[in-house]
VOLOVO-749918 format. One line per field, with one value per residue (C-alpha): residue number from 1; chain; x, y, z. Coordinates in Angstrom, 2 decimals. Layout:
BEGIN
pos <- (NUM|...)
unit <- (A|...)
x <- (X|...)
y <- (Y|...)
z <- (Z|...)
***
This chain:
BEGIN
pos <- (1|2|3|4|5|6|7|8|9|10|11|12|13|14|15|16|17|18|19|20|21|22|23|24|25|26|27|28|29|30|31|32|33|34|35|36|37|38|39|40|41|42|43|44|45|46|47|48|49|50|51|52|53|54|55|56|57|58|59|60|61|62|63|64|65|66|67|68|69|70|71|72|73|74|75|76|77|78|79|80|81|82|83|84|85|86|87|88|89|90|91|92|93|94|95|96|97|98|99|100|101|102|103|104|105|106|107|108|109|110|111|112|113|114|115|116|117|118|119|120|121|122|123|124|125|126|127|128|129|130|131|132|133|134|135|136|137|138|139|140|141|142|143|144|145|146|147|148|149|150|151|152|153|154|155|156|157|158|159|160|161|162|163|164|165|166|167|168|169|170|171|172|173|174|175|176|177|178|179|180|181|182|183|184|185|186|187|188|189|190|191|192|193|194|195|196|197|198|199|200|201|202|203|204|205|206|207|208|209|210|211|212|213|214|215|216|217|218|219|220|221|222|223|224|225|226|227|228|229|230|231|232|233|234|235|236|237|238|239|240|241|242|243|244|245|246|247|248|249|250|251|252|253|254|255|256|257|258|259|260|261|262|263|264|265|266|267|268|269|270|271|272|273|274|275|276|277|278|279|280|281|282|283|284|285|286|287|288|289|290|291|292|293|294|295|296|297|298|299|300|301|302|303|304|305|306|307|308|309|310|311|312|313|314|315|316|317|318|319|320|321|322|323|324|325|326|327|328|329|330|331|332|333|334|335|336|337|338|339|340|341|342|343|344|345|346|347|348|349|350|351|352|353|354|355|356|357|358|359|360|361|362|363|364|365|366|367|368|369|370|371|372|373|374|375|376|377|378|379|380|381|382|383|384|385|386|387|388|389|390|391|392|393|394|395|396|397|398|399|400|401|402|403|404|405|406|407|408|409|410|411|412|413|414|415|416|417|418|419|420|421|422|423|424|425|426|427|428|429|430|431|432|433|434|435|436|437|438|439|440|441|442|443|444|445|446|447|448|449|450|451|452|453|454|455|456|457|458|459|460|461|462|463|464|465|466|467|468|469|470|471|472|473|474|475|476|477|478|479|480|481|482|483|484|485|486|487|488|489|490|491|492|493|494|495|496|497|498|499|500|501|502|503|504|505|506|507|508|509|510|511|512|513|514|515|516|517|518|519|520|521|522|523|524|525|526|527|528|529|530|531|532|533|534|535|536|537|538|539|540|541|542|543|544|545|546|547|548|549|550|551|552|553|554|555|556|557|558|559|560|561|562|563|564|565|566|567|568|569|570|571|572|573|574|575|576|577|578|579|580|581|582|583|584|585|586|587|588|589|590|591|592|593|594|595|596|597|598|599|600|601|602|603|604|605|606|607|608|609|610|611|612|613|614|615|616|617|618|619|620|621|622|623|624|625|626|627|628|629|630)
unit <- (A|A|A|A|A|A|A|A|A|A|A|A|A|A|A|A|A|A|A|A|A|A|A|A|A|A|A|A|A|A|A|A|A|A|A|A|A|A|A|A|A|A|A|A|A|A|A|A|A|A|A|A|A|A|A|A|A|A|A|A|A|A|A|A|A|A|A|A|A|A|A|A|A|A|A|A|A|A|A|A|A|A|A|A|A|A|A|A|A|A|A|A|A|A|A|A|A|A|A|A|A|A|A|A|A|A|A|A|A|A|A|A|A|A|A|A|A|A|A|A|A|A|A|A|A|A|A|A|A|A|A|A|A|A|A|A|A|A|A|A|A|A|A|A|A|A|A|A|A|A|A|A|A|A|A|A|A|A|A|A|A|A|A|A|A|A|A|A|A|A|A|A|A|A|A|A|A|A|A|A|A|A|A|A|A|A|A|A|A|A|A|A|A|A|A|A|A|A|A|A|A|A|A|A|A|A|A|A|A|A|A|A|A|A|A|A|A|A|A|A|A|A|A|A|A|A|A|A|A|A|A|A|A|A|A|A|A|A|A|A|A|A|A|A|A|A|A|A|A|A|A|A|A|A|A|A|A|A|A|A|A|A|A|A|A|A|A|A|A|A|A|A|A|A|A|A|A|A|A|A|A|A|A|A|A|A|A|A|A|A|A|A|A|A|A|A|A|A|A|A|A|A|A|A|A|A|A|A|A|A|A|A|A|A|A|A|A|A|A|A|A|A|A|A|A|A|A|A|A|A|A|A|A|A|A|A|A|A|A|A|A|A|A|A|A|A|A|A|A|A|A|A|A|A|A|A|A|A|A|A|A|A|A|A|A|A|A|A|A|A|A|A|A|A|A|A|A|A|A|A|A|A|A|A|A|A|A|A|A|A|A|A|A|A|A|A|A|A|A|A|A|A|A|A|A|A|A|A|A|A|A|A|A|A|A|A|A|A|A|A|A|A|A|A|A|A|A|A|A|A|A|A|A|A|A|A|A|A|A|A|A|A|A|A|A|A|A|A|A|A|A|A|A|A|A|A|A|A|A|A|A|A|A|A|A|A|A|A|A|A|A|A|A|A|A|A|A|A|A|A|A|A|A|A|A|A|A|A|A|A|A|A|A|A|A|A|A|A|A|A|A|A|A|A|A|A|A|A|A|A|A|A|A|A|A|A|A|A|A|A|A|A|A|A|A|A|A|A|A|A|A|A|A|A|A|A|A|A|A|A|A|A|A|A|A|A|A|A|A|A|A|A|A|A|A|A|A|A|A|A|A|A|A|A|A|A|A|A|A|A|A|A|A|A|A|A|A|A|A|A|A|A|A|A|A|A|A|A|A|A|A|A|A|A|A|A|A|A|A|A|A|A|A|A|A|A|A|A|A|A|A|A|A|A|A|A|A|A|A|A|A|A|A|A|A|A|A|A|A|A)
x <- (129.02|125.49|125.70|128.19|126.01|122.60|121.43|118.36|115.65|114.64|118.13|118.43|116.82|115.95|118.77|121.48|123.78|124.56|128.30|129.41|130.55|134.27|134.88|133.02|135.05|138.40|137.56|136.44|139.83|141.94|140.08|139.50|142.40|140.68|138.91|140.90|140.07|137.94|140.56|143.22|140.90|139.98|143.67|144.47|141.55|142.61|146.21|145.05|143.64|146.29|147.77|151.28|150.24|148.49|151.60|153.69|151.45|151.40|155.23|155.34|152.89|155.00|158.20|156.41|155.15|158.56|160.09|157.40|158.13|161.83|161.17|158.83|161.41|164.12|161.91|161.12|164.82|166.23|166.74|164.23|161.77|158.18|157.04|159.03|157.62|154.14|154.62|156.56|156.13|158.07|161.22|163.50|166.75|169.91|171.40|170.32|166.70|166.43|166.74|164.26|161.79|162.06|161.51|158.41|157.16|157.30|155.41|152.77|152.30|151.06|148.19|147.32|143.71|142.85|139.45|137.14|136.42|134.07|130.31|127.39|125.16|126.28|127.49|125.40|125.57|123.51|121.25|118.38|119.46|116.96|117.56|116.21|113.05|109.91|112.00|109.43|106.03|104.36|101.02|99.26|99.67|96.40|95.08|95.31|99.05|99.39|97.45|93.86|91.03|87.22|86.44|82.91|81.77|80.50|79.85|83.00|85.14|83.71|84.33|87.89|88.60|87.31|88.96|90.56|93.31|91.06|88.90|91.67|91.28|87.49|87.94|90.89|90.05|86.48|85.66|84.02|87.16|87.78|84.09|83.92|87.33|85.83|83.79|86.86|88.46|91.76|92.17|95.99|96.49|94.24|96.18|99.34|98.17|97.08|100.46|102.44|100.26|100.62|104.35|104.10|100.77|101.11|98.21|99.83|96.63|94.85|97.88|97.12|93.57|95.06|97.57|94.83|92.90|95.81|96.73|93.02|93.04|96.30|94.67|91.40|92.90|96.01|96.42|97.90|101.34|103.43|105.85|109.64|109.93|107.28|109.19|112.49|110.78|109.33|112.86|114.30|111.55|112.78|116.21|118.07|119.97|119.24|122.93|122.98|119.63|120.42|124.04|125.44|121.94|122.14|123.70|121.10|117.90|116.24|113.16|115.10|113.42|111.35|109.68|106.12|104.42|103.24|105.41|102.75|102.85|105.49|105.95|105.40|108.37|109.71|109.36|111.70|114.37|112.88|113.74|113.36|110.93|108.82|109.65|105.90|105.56|108.60|107.36|103.94|105.68|107.76|104.68|102.75|105.70|105.96|102.17|102.39|105.33|103.71|100.16|101.08|103.67|105.70|104.84|108.41|111.15|114.56|116.22|113.42|113.89|117.58|116.78|114.35|116.79|119.56|117.30|115.89|119.26|120.62|117.68|118.79|122.07|120.50|121.63|118.07|117.30|119.30|118.38|117.12|114.37|112.26|114.73|111.93|110.07|113.14|113.99|110.46|110.59|114.05|112.83|109.74|111.98|114.23|111.26|109.69|112.52|111.60|113.96|115.28|115.80|117.38|119.95|120.77|120.95|122.43|126.03|125.35|123.49|126.36|128.77|126.25|125.49|129.14|130.30|127.14|128.37|131.82|130.35|127.89|130.53|133.05|130.53|129.81|133.52|134.22|131.36|132.80|136.25|134.71|133.12|136.44|138.35|135.67|136.24|140.04|139.81|137.80|140.38|143.23|141.47|141.02|144.77|145.61|143.51|145.26|148.64|147.79|146.97|150.14|152.09|150.59|151.48|155.11|155.30|154.27|156.87|159.48|158.75|159.20|162.84|165.20|166.33|162.83|162.16|165.19|163.93|160.52|162.02|163.88|160.67|158.86|161.53|161.24|157.47|157.91|160.18|157.75|154.90|156.68|157.35|153.75|152.69|154.95|153.33|149.98|150.81|151.99|148.84|146.73|148.40|147.90|144.25|143.69|145.22|142.84|139.91|140.80|141.01|137.64|136.06|137.40|135.99|132.61|132.41|133.17|130.60|127.96|128.78|128.17|124.84|123.78|124.40|122.21|119.41|119.12|117.50|119.01|116.55|117.73|118.33|119.48|122.17|123.42|123.85|125.39|128.27|128.70|128.48|130.41|133.25|133.35|133.19|136.11|138.27|137.32|137.91|141.17|142.48|143.50|144.70|142.83|140.11|136.82|135.60|132.07|133.24|134.67|131.53|129.32|131.48|132.22|132.93|133.94|137.50|137.79|137.35|140.47|142.95|141.25|142.35|146.00|144.88|143.23|146.46|147.60|144.30|144.21|147.23|146.42|142.63|140.40|137.29|137.78|138.44|135.14|133.26|135.40|134.42|130.78|130.88|132.85|130.18|127.48|129.56|129.56|125.82|123.53|124.34|121.14|122.52|125.82|126.60|128.97|131.72|131.30|131.30|134.72|135.81|134.28|136.48|139.52|138.42|137.60|140.99|142.84|140.83|141.56|145.34|145.18|146.23|144.58|146.33|144.14|145.28|143.76|144.44|142.95|139.45|138.57|140.98|139.22|135.87|137.21|138.60|135.10|133.57|136.11|135.34|131.61|131.88|134.08|131.84|128.82|130.62|131.64|128.02|126.68|129.21|128.24|124.47|124.90|126.15|124.00|121.51|120.70|121.96|121.25|118.80|119.47|122.69|120.85|118.50|121.38|121.74|123.72|127.24|128.60|130.23|133.23|132.79|136.07|136.36|137.58|138.77|138.20|140.97|140.53|140.93|144.16|145.54|144.73|146.48|149.55|149.73|149.50|152.32|154.56|153.84|154.74|157.95|158.90|158.33|160.45|163.19|163.24)
y <- (-3.70|-3.95|-0.87|-2.62|-5.53|-3.75|-2.38|-0.61|-2.81|-0.32|-0.08|-3.82|-5.56|-9.09|-9.61|-8.28|-10.78|-10.73|-11.14|-13.71|-12.69|-13.57|-11.54|-8.51|-8.77|-8.98|-5.90|-3.83|-4.50|-3.74|-0.76|1.23|0.29|1.74|-1.37|-3.77|-7.32|-7.97|-10.13|-7.46|-4.81|-7.22|-7.76|-4.05|-3.39|-6.30|-4.98|-1.53|-3.18|-5.85|-6.75|-5.95|-2.37|-1.79|-2.85|-0.59|2.39|1.61|1.50|4.82|6.38|5.12|6.65|10.05|10.10|9.28|12.26|14.58|13.50|14.06|17.59|18.34|17.08|19.18|22.30|21.68|21.37|23.99|27.48|29.98|27.46|28.43|25.64|27.24|30.69|29.30|27.32|29.91|33.39|34.92|32.79|32.64|30.69|32.38|35.76|37.42|36.70|37.78|41.52|41.25|39.60|42.35|44.94|43.15|42.64|46.30|47.03|44.38|45.52|48.93|47.23|44.78|45.16|44.69|43.39|45.91|45.37|48.28|47.43|49.77|47.89|47.22|43.62|43.09|40.21|37.18|38.59|36.08|32.48|30.39|27.21|28.92|30.27|29.55|28.36|29.72|29.75|29.32|30.05|27.57|29.82|30.01|32.90|30.71|30.32|34.11|34.13|34.67|33.46|33.30|35.61|36.92|33.95|36.29|35.25|36.83|35.44|31.94|32.12|33.31|30.72|27.81|29.03|26.54|27.19|27.20|29.95|32.50|34.13|34.67|36.27|38.40|39.74|40.79|44.17|42.99|42.81|46.61|47.02|43.98|44.45|46.53|43.43|41.26|41.37|39.93|42.57|42.89|39.18|39.04|41.95|40.23|37.12|39.16|40.87|37.65|35.80|38.63|38.25|34.56|34.88|32.72|33.94|36.93|37.98|38.48|39.99|43.59|43.28|41.94|44.76|47.33|45.83|46.04|49.62|50.65|49.30|51.01|54.36|53.66|52.20|54.26|51.89|48.95|49.06|46.08|45.30|45.48|41.82|40.84|42.66|41.04|37.67|38.02|38.82|35.85|33.69|34.99|33.52|36.29|35.82|37.76|38.76|40.40|42.09|43.56|44.42|46.59|46.93|43.38|44.34|47.20|45.89|43.93|42.60|40.36|38.51|35.65|32.64|33.94|30.64|28.41|25.41|23.02|24.61|23.43|24.51|21.93|20.06|21.21|18.73|20.60|23.31|26.77|29.70|32.03|34.87|36.76|40.39|41.25|40.00|41.92|45.11|44.67|44.42|47.58|49.46|48.59|49.68|52.98|53.66|52.86|55.34|58.20|57.81|58.36|59.79|58.29|54.77|53.46|54.54|55.60|52.14|50.50|52.93|52.20|48.47|49.20|51.55|48.95|46.14|48.08|49.30|45.69|44.44|46.73|44.93|41.52|39.99|39.29|43.03|43.75|46.20|48.71|46.43|47.94|50.84|53.52|51.49|51.09|54.86|55.82|53.50|54.85|58.40|57.62|56.04|59.12|61.47|59.43|60.32|62.98|65.86|64.57|61.08|62.44|64.46|61.40|58.88|60.76|60.25|56.57|56.13|57.59|55.06|52.21|52.78|53.67|50.19|48.15|46.57|45.90|44.17|42.03|41.06|40.15|37.89|36.06|35.77|34.37|31.85|30.75|30.46|28.32|26.03|25.80|25.04|22.30|20.74|21.00|19.39|16.53|16.20|16.06|13.50|11.36|11.88|10.81|7.58|7.07|7.63|5.16|2.57|3.37|3.06|-0.37|-1.42|-0.18|-2.03|-5.25|-4.59|-4.05|-7.48|-8.73|-7.49|-4.70|-4.06|-3.70|-1.21|0.86|0.93|1.90|4.64|6.08|6.13|7.77|10.44|11.02|11.20|13.61|15.92|15.86|16.49|19.46|20.86|20.63|22.07|25.05|25.65|25.32|27.84|30.29|29.81|30.04|33.31|34.76|33.53|35.07|38.41|38.42|37.56|40.37|42.75|41.69|41.94|45.49|46.51|44.82|46.42|49.94|49.64|48.38|51.41|53.81|52.06|52.51|56.22|56.31|54.62|57.60|60.55|63.99|65.35|67.55|64.49|62.39|64.94|64.93|61.17|61.46|63.53|61.60|58.00|59.06|60.31|56.99|55.12|56.99|56.32|52.66|52.19|54.13|52.44|55.53|55.02|58.06|57.45|59.25|60.91|62.07|65.64|65.39|63.92|66.54|69.35|68.15|70.52|70.24|71.12|67.89|66.01|67.51|65.05|62.19|63.60|62.47|58.84|59.17|59.35|56.03|54.29|55.56|53.45|50.45|50.03|52.24|50.25|51.10|54.69|54.92|54.19|56.78|59.35|58.56|58.69|61.95|63.58|62.57|63.94|67.42|67.31|69.57|73.18|74.34|73.32|74.99|78.25|80.84|79.70|76.10|77.24|78.61|75.31|73.55|75.69|74.47|70.83|71.23|72.82|70.05|67.40|69.05|68.80|65.05|64.25|61.13|59.82|57.96|54.37|52.43|49.18|50.23|51.60|51.72|54.57|56.58|55.94|57.28|60.33|61.00|60.67|63.21|65.59|65.35|65.81|68.89|70.34|69.92|71.53|74.47|75.00|74.72|77.44|79.72|79.14|79.93|83.44|86.49|87.22|90.73|93.34|97.01|97.43|101.21|103.04|106.34|105.05|104.94|107.88|110.84|111.16|114.28|116.63|118.88|122.43|124.13|127.88|128.46|131.89|133.15|133.59|137.39|137.85|135.83|137.94|141.26|140.04|139.16|142.66|144.26|142.17|143.10|146.77|146.64|144.97|147.69|150.47|148.71|148.38|152.18)
z <- (-10.64|-11.72|-13.84|-16.06|-16.86|-17.16|-20.52|-21.58|-22.90|-25.61|-27.01|-27.38|-30.28|-30.73|-33.19|-30.87|-29.62|-25.92|-25.28|-22.79|-19.27|-19.48|-22.59|-21.10|-17.93|-19.79|-22.07|-19.12|-17.29|-20.30|-21.69|-18.56|-16.41|-13.38|-12.17|-10.12|-9.33|-6.25|-4.72|-4.88|-3.30|-0.52|0.12|0.44|2.86|5.07|5.18|6.53|9.60|10.00|13.44|12.19|11.17|14.46|16.43|14.41|15.10|18.80|18.88|17.09|19.61|22.55|21.01|20.52|24.12|25.41|23.47|24.79|28.36|27.89|26.59|29.53|32.03|30.33|30.62|34.24|35.21|32.93|34.53|33.39|32.04|31.72|34.12|36.95|36.00|36.29|39.42|41.41|40.17|42.98|42.81|39.81|39.72|38.65|39.63|36.35|36.82|40.47|39.81|36.92|39.24|41.87|39.16|37.96|41.44|42.08|38.99|39.60|43.08|41.86|40.01|42.85|43.93|47.61|48.54|50.06|53.75|54.27|54.62|54.23|56.81|60.31|60.69|63.91|66.24|67.29|69.89|69.34|68.98|66.88|68.86|72.03|70.47|72.46|75.47|78.01|76.32|73.01|71.27|73.60|76.59|78.58|80.74|83.83|83.22|83.74|86.99|85.71|88.05|87.83|90.73|90.17|88.18|85.50|81.83|80.46|83.24|82.75|79.01|79.49|82.13|79.94|76.80|74.34|71.88|68.84|70.48|70.98|67.60|67.89|71.37|70.65|67.21|68.01|69.41|72.59|74.70|75.25|76.34|78.65|80.22|83.10|84.19|84.69|88.08|87.10|84.44|84.77|84.39|81.32|79.71|80.51|78.79|75.71|75.55|75.83|73.37|70.88|70.90|69.66|67.77|64.64|62.56|60.86|59.14|62.50|64.30|63.22|64.74|68.03|68.08|67.52|70.49|72.83|71.87|72.29|75.82|76.56|75.54|77.44|80.59|81.76|84.73|82.77|81.24|80.16|82.92|82.32|83.36|80.87|77.99|78.97|79.27|75.65|74.43|76.35|74.82|71.40|72.14|73.95|77.32|80.56|80.84|77.50|77.89|81.23|80.62|83.30|84.75|86.00|89.37|89.91|88.58|91.37|89.47|87.13|84.28|85.62|84.13|83.45|83.00|85.85|86.69|85.29|81.78|79.40|75.83|73.16|71.95|68.53|65.76|63.41|63.85|64.28|62.17|65.20|65.85|63.42|62.69|62.76|66.32|67.48|65.76|67.58|70.91|70.33|69.19|72.29|74.46|72.49|73.02|76.71|77.12|75.19|76.46|80.23|82.44|85.24|84.35|84.73|87.10|86.02|86.40|84.53|81.68|81.65|81.16|78.44|76.55|76.80|75.61|72.63|71.50|71.70|69.62|66.75|66.48|65.78|62.43|61.33|61.39|58.25|55.46|58.07|59.13|62.01|62.17|62.37|64.96|67.08|66.79|67.88|70.83|71.95|71.57|73.71|76.38|76.52|76.67|79.53|81.93|84.48|84.92|88.19|86.76|83.60|85.53|87.65|84.83|81.77|82.65|83.41|80.02|78.13|79.70|79.33|75.64|74.83|75.93|75.24|71.94|73.41|76.57|74.61|72.05|74.66|76.34|73.16|72.54|75.90|75.52|72.16|73.89|76.59|73.95|72.10|75.34|76.17|72.75|73.12|76.63|75.09|72.36|74.82|76.92|73.77|73.01|76.59|76.17|72.81|74.58|77.36|74.77|72.98|76.23|76.81|73.43|73.85|77.05|75.34|72.74|75.52|76.83|73.29|72.92|73.70|70.13|68.97|71.79|70.76|67.29|68.38|70.63|67.64|65.72|68.54|68.75|65.04|65.37|68.35|66.38|63.53|65.83|67.50|64.07|63.12|66.53|65.94|62.55|64.15|66.86|64.21|62.24|65.39|66.40|62.93|62.95|66.40|65.25|62.24|64.41|66.93|64.07|62.73|66.13|66.47|63.06|63.86|67.27|65.86|63.17|65.69|67.92|64.94|64.40|68.01|67.65|64.56|66.44|68.84|67.18|67.55|70.00|72.90|75.14|72.17|71.18|74.72|74.53|71.10|72.45|75.68|74.30|71.19|73.42|75.31|72.10|70.52|73.56|73.31|69.64|69.48|72.52|74.51|77.95|79.26|81.87|81.20|84.36|85.17|85.31|81.91|80.44|82.02|80.52|77.12|74.27|70.68|71.40|73.42|70.16|68.55|70.15|68.37|64.98|65.69|65.53|62.13|60.14|61.55|60.98|57.36|56.52|58.62|58.79|56.71|57.67|61.36|60.45|58.57|61.90|63.72|61.20|61.58|65.36|65.20|63.05|65.53|68.45|66.85|66.26|64.18|63.76|65.45|68.81|68.42|70.10|68.52|70.95|69.77|66.14|66.67|68.19|65.18|62.88|64.62|64.53|60.79|59.92|61.70|59.92|56.59|57.24|56.83|53.31|51.90|48.79|46.39|45.65|42.81|44.65|47.96|47.29|50.98|51.33|48.70|50.32|53.56|51.74|50.45|53.91|55.36|52.47|52.92|56.71|56.49|53.76|55.97|58.88|56.70|55.48|59.08|60.18|57.30|57.95|61.65|61.06|61.83|59.10|60.31|57.92|57.02|54.16|53.67|54.70|54.98|57.62|60.11|62.54|61.13|62.25|63.95|61.44|62.27|61.04|59.86|58.87|55.31|54.05|50.44|47.98|47.70|51.43|51.26|48.41|50.26|53.30|51.28|49.62|53.02|54.32|51.33|51.79|55.40|54.66|52.17|54.64|57.20|54.63|53.88)
***
């Protein structure tokens, strides 16, 4: 509005007459026609936000929402509506749509992708429980707790006897211990303390120095070796149980794991939950055991070696040792244990070892499963007791209601019967769900057990004794995995050949359709049972040909929806190719370089007459015939 009234001061002169405001306002309205009065514009703006108009818009919005709801309800109830197709893709109403749905279901089933169940790494099991870590001793263990005494009252013995926790590092990591060890009377007790303390040593930077000192003492003093009870006690202190560590040796091993600390020593209480043992400490323990086995002979008897072999193989199954952690260390320790058997002990124990290692994973897993079932049954028992208490309270309440009136009791009885029927219906559903869940858990346990068995076979390197165990324990494992009813006898284990593996091929076709993951473990164990070609005789190579041909007869069809089947097909192809190359490489490589170097063959000399002599004899014969004719 100001632009209408303002004028440039330069354009106006003193003589110009300024028009009055009403005339200017009247002329602006009649000449332009675009300007409206301020009152009319104010009225129009107020009408756009009036209460009447807002109420009208609200009623219109309600009407539109009602129409949309009616259309949605119509689509939900109408046959073939898209809502029904979204909510239930497998059920279509109407006879015409049912056949079409089956046809689509068959087509969609071809493109359905199943989740892969196969794992590259073994699933393992909980061998060491973190809540039981440091249950027997910790880094505060003193030499006196292991039986050390100040006998000669020497300087070194006084120093060791009066040691404090903050002085352990200075004593153990310096180079004086190997040289002063001869002056200590209780040498075995002192070395026992060093070995136990090394297993829980917290300073990881000084741990290699401590390990070096212990190994140096093992090489210098062949009289000291870590006792089997000490090794088992360390593993128990890491969180394992005696029953799992000993396995089947529990009934034969007299010197069972003992509490190594004195009764007056108690580990410190844990302020926070522990993460369990350190891999570096476990590796140090296994390295000391390997050095003790390789640096001397006849340090352990046959039964002690059985316990050590079972314990080390069980360690490899712990869930914390994933991504092949400590695999090389464990393999070296197992090889040292097998080589430490004397010939007499090996002949006596090899059949027992085949059975022990063949069922080790199954026994340990069954024990853990039974413990889990016991805990579940305890919880269920507590729940039932709570329900009984609730039922008693309910019964008291019903009795009080009985006293209140018969009609009310009948009504409550009807309600109770209705609740009972509903409860039975829910219990039937729960039982069906429980049975299905138990079936899936049993299938998962079978897969896990088979994969763990294949891992145990990989832990044992294919030496001469290792290959013997491969075939024996693999044969026992295959019977256990496939569920054959045949009992494996000692005579059968001692005379195993490749042809004894051929009956297992009949089970592969069924597993290929039902459980490819379980079949993958069977293929791995089957390959280990055959062993390397260098150990096969020509007779066994012929048996391997028969096994290979029967395995090739299994036709594995690729399925885009089941990738596990394709992976198993690849495993079978690689296994048969390796066997074929081994058979070809095992043939005789001695061939003749020059044919003429062979001895000359005997030649048969025949007499040949000339053509002239033959013609003369013919003429003589014709002449003689003519004379006879005359």
